Each structure stands twice: as structure tokens, then as C-alpha cells.
C-alpha positions in Angstrom: -17.4 -15.1 -1.6 -15.7 -12.6 1.3 -16.8 -8.6 1.1 -14.0 -6.8 2.3 -13.8 -2.9 3.0 -10.2 -1.2 2.2 -8.8 1.8 3.6 -6.0 3.3 2.3 -4.7 6.6 3.6 -1.0 5.9 3.7 -0.2 8.6 0.9 -2.0 11.8 -0.4 -4.6 11.0 -2.4 -7.0 8.6 0.7 -9.5 5.6 -0.8 -11.7 3.8 0.3 -13.4 0.4 -1.9 -15.7 -2.5 -0.8 -14.8 -5.4 -2.9 -15.6 -8.6 -3.6 -13.5 -11.6 -4.6 -10.9 -9.5 -7.0 -13.2 -7.2 -7.8 -13.9 -3.9 -6.7 -17.5 -2.8 -6.3 -17.6 0.7 -5.8 -15.0 3.2 -4.6 -14.2 6.8 -3.1 -11.6 9.5 -2.7 -10.0 12.4 -1.3 -6.8 14.1 -2.9 -6.7 16.2 -0.1 -4.3 15.1 2.8 -5.2 17.0 5.8 -9.1 15.9 5.3 -8.4 12.3 5.4 -10.1 11.8 8.8 -13.3 13.9 8.1 -13.1 11.9 4.8 -13.3 8.3 5.6 -16.4 8.1 7.7 -18.9 9.5 5.2 -16.9 8.0 2.3 -17.7 4.3 4.2 -21.5 5.2 4.7 -21.3 6.4 1.0 -20.1 3.0 -0.2 -22.4 1.0 1.6 -25.4 3.2 0.9 -24.7 2.4 -3.1 -24.6 -1.4 -2.3 -27.5 -1.4 -0.1 -25.6 -3.1 2.2 -25.0 -2.5 6.1 -21.6 -2.3 7.9 -22.3 -5.5 9.8 -22.7 -7.7 6.2 -18.9 -6.8 5.2 -16.8 -9.5 6.2 -13.3 -8.0 6.9 -11.9 -4.5 6.7 -8.3 -4.0 5.5 -6.0 -1.1 6.0 -2.8 -0.3 4.0 -0.8 0.2 7.2 2.6 1.2 6.3 5.3 2.6 5.5 4.1 5.7 4.7 2.4 9.1 6.1 2.8 8.9 9.8 -0.7 10.5 10.5 -2.3 9.0 7.4 -1.5 5.6 8.7 -2.4 6.4 12.1 -6.1 7.6 10.9 -6.9 4.6 8.6 -5.7 2.0 11.3 -7.9 3.7 13.9 -10.6 3.7 11.7 -10.5 -0.1 10.5 -9.7 -1.0 14.2 -12.9 1.0 15.7 -15.0 -0.9 13.0 -13.5 -4.3 13.8 -14.1 -3.8 17.2 -17.3 -3.0 16.9 -18.8 -5.1 14.7 -16.2 -8.5 15.6 -14.9 -8.5 12.4 -11.3 -9.8 11.1 -8.7 -6.8 10.4 -6.4 -7.2 7.7 -3.1 -5.0 7.3 -1.5 -4.8 4.0 2.2 -3.8 3.9 2.3 -0.7 1.3 5.7 -1.5 -0.7 4.1 -4.8 -1.0 0.7 -3.7 -2.9 3.1 -1.3 -4.6 5.5 -4.2 -5.8 2.1 -5.9 -7.3 1.2 -3.0 -9.2 4.6 -2.9 -10.4 4.2 -6.2 -11.8 0.5 -5.7 -12.8 1.5 -2.6 -14.8 4.9 -3.5 -16.2 3.3 -6.6 -17.6 6.9 -8.0 -17.3 7.9 -11.4 -18.6 11.4 -11.3 -17.7 12.9 -13.6 -14.8 16.1 -11.4 -14.3 13.8 -8.6 -13.6 13.6 -6.6 -9.9 10.2 -5.0 -8.5 12.0 -2.0 -6.2 8.7 0.0 -4.8 10.0 3.7 -3.5 8.3 5.7 -0.9 9.8 9.1 -0.5 10.8 9.4 3.0 12.4 12.7 2.8 16.1 13.8 3.8 17.2 11.8 0.7 15.8 8.4 2.1 13.4 6.1 1.0 11.3 3.0 2.2 11.9 0.5 0.0 12.3 -3.7 -0.5 13.6 -5.7 -3.3 11.3 -8.5 -5.3 12.0 -11.4 -7.8 9.6 -12.3 -10.5 7.3 -14.0 -8.3 7.2 -11.2 -6.2 9.1 -12.8 -2.8 11.0 -10.6 -0.8 14.6 -10.8 -1.8 15.8 -7.8 0.0 13.4 -7.2 3.6 11.8 -3.7 4.0 14.5 -1.2 5.0 14.9 2.8 4.8 17.8 3.4 2.0 19.8 6.4 1.2 19.2 7.4 -2.3 21.7 8.5 -4.8 23.3 7.6 -7.7 25.0 4.6 -6.7 21.4 3.1 -5.6 21.0 -0.4 -6.6 24.2 0.0 -8.4 25.0 -3.8 -8.5 21.5 -5.4 -8.6 21.0 -3.1 -11.8 24.3 -4.6 -13.3 22.2 -8.0 -14.2 18.7 -7.5 -13.9 16.0 -4.8 -15.0 14.7 -2.8 -12.1 11.2 -1.9 -12.8 10.5 1.0 -10.1 7.6 3.1 -9.1 6.2 5.5 -6.1 7.0 8.9 -4.9 11.1 7.7 -4.0 11.2 6.8 -8.0 10.2 10.3 -9.3 13.7 11.6 -7.4 15.6 8.3 -8.3 14.6 8.9 -12.2 16.3 13.0 -11.9 19.4 11.2 -10.6 19.9 8.0 -13.0 19.2 7.6 -16.4 20.4 3.9 -17.0 18.7 1.7 -19.3 18.1 -1.6 -17.0 15.6 1.1 -14.9 12.1 1.3 -15.9 10.3 4.0 -14.2 6.6 3.3 -13.7 4.4 5.8 -12.2 1.5 6.5 -11.1 1.1 3.7 -9.9 -2.5 1.9 -9.4 -3.1 1.0 -6.4 -6.7 -0.2 -5.8 -6.8 -3.1 -7.5 -3.3 -4.4 -6.4 -5.0 -3.9 -2.6 -8.3 -5.9 -3.3 -6.5 -8.6 -4.5 -4.3 -8.6 -1.7 -6.9 -8.3 0.8 -8.5 -11.0 -0.7 -5.6 -13.5 -0.3 -5.2 -12.4 3.2 -8.4 -13.0 3.8 -8.8 -16.5 2.0 -5.5 -17.5 4.3 -6.8 -16.5 7.2 -4.2 -13.8 8.1 -5.4 -11.6 10.6 -4.3 -9.1 12.9 -5.5 -9.0 16.3 -6.9 -5.6 17.0 -6.0 -4.3 20.2 -2.3 -5.0 19.4 -2.0 -3.6 16.2 -0.2 -0.7 15.7 0.9 1.1 12.3 4.2 0.0 10.5 6.2 3.1 10.4 9.5 1.5 9.4 11.6 3.9 10.7 11.5 5.6 14.2 9.0 8.6 14.7 10.8 12.0 15.8 8.0 14.2 17.0 8.7 18.0 17.4 9.4 19.4 21.1 
């Protein structure tokens, strides 16, 4: 029965949970994106105090590692790596789109086989980060940045129901009214995160701490 501390700072709302197996034991969140870095350390201490455990009793640290907010991803991964390095614990990296796809399937309760799950993250400038998943959540179109317009997934939605959610789907819903598209928002990510981190722990799917980097999906362009 692994105890895992899960960090998600990929979006505007920062979330920290401590989980055991597939269950959330305690959680804390902050809705101020600018305060993610100052939120994490006190939140982690508060959750450990609530459970009356030390950091050393945590078996692994998981972090939602992107795509998402550039700054948020760096903050989350830096904190997780520091804890793993100091405590000699394993690091679990979760792809944001995988987490969102799991939430879409869970919330839709769809039993149709001809369904595509399509998480969408607003990447600005008419772009979205996305991937496509089948009913079993196998990736059928890998992680990519795509132009979002009224023709997006035009071929796929002719023969499949497309279940979508995330910040990018809110933009898409304003463009397209198609009976084969189901929009789900907000996505309930905490449960999806703990289930996927627990699966990764059981499978021993750990990342090498020193070489782990945020997964931005597209190049970062800093202003000069």
C-alpha cells in the first residue's frame, strides 16, 4: 500500500494530494497561479501534519509534468525533484493529457466503443495541445500542438463520438456545434492523478531524477 504525494501545478489551480492506493487521503489547493511556488512547501507540510506522517514515510512523489503552464511546470517538477533527491525516493512523471483523458472517460461514463477522447489545452495563438485516445485510453494520435478551428477533427467526428474537455475545448465549443461532440468541463483531475500515479508506482515506472525535465510539447520562446 504505497503512499504517494502528488503535485499538479500545470494549470491556474495548484493541487497537492497525498494518496494511498487509488484513494485521496488529504488535499490542498491554491487558485492563484502566481503563488504556486510559495504554496507548495507549506501545503505539503500541512498535509503531512494532518496525516501525522513524516516526508520520509512517503513512498514516491508524482508530478503532472506537462504540457501546461511553462512556469507552473518548472515549479512543480523542481519541488518534486528536490524532495526525491533529498529523501532518495522515486519520481513519477504524469503526462497532463493522459490525466485529462482519464478524467474524460470517468466523467462521461461512456460505454460506446466508437468514441474518441480528446483533451484540449489552450496553447494560445489559435493552437491547442492535444492527443487522441480510444475507448481503452490507448493513444491513437500522439501528443501534438494543433491549429483549432471549425475543421478540427472533421474526419474523426464523422464516424466517432468525440468527448472533449479542458481549456482548449471551451474555445472549440464557441466555434463548433456538432452533435457528435460532447464537451465536459470542468475536468475532475485529482482522482485521475492518484489512479495514474498509483499504476505507475506498481509498474515501477519511475523517472531518473537528475535527467527529468518539464514536457512543454512545443519550444519555449522567451522574450529578449
